C-alpha positions, 0 to 999 in steps of 0.5 A: 105128763108122768115120767113113764108117759114121757118115756113111752112117748119118746120111744113111740117117736122112733116107730114107723108112721104105720106103727104110730098110726096103729098105736094111736088108733089102739089108744084112741079106741081104748079111750073111747070106751071110757066116754061118759054117755051124757058127753057122747049124747051131747056131742052127737046132738051137736054133730046133728045140729051142725049137719042140719045147718050145713044141709040148710045152707047156713055154711059151706064145706071147704076143701080138706087140704085147705082145712088142714092148712088152716089147722096147721097154721093155728096149731103152730102159731099157738105152740 
């Protein structure tokens, strides 16, 4: 991360949660306008395939709280 990006990050950490959320949404929105159309097409095809697998009963959905707990554990184990 560049020095300016690190400075912005440090400043952003001082924002309220609502301001952080708004900033993150705006940054993500800006990034999403630069997605390669082929990459987007590939991602959408994968989403459709996974949804069909779900519809066909190849796997079951899990509770969002459980999924977030698992993700949190994985993230903190690897950092």
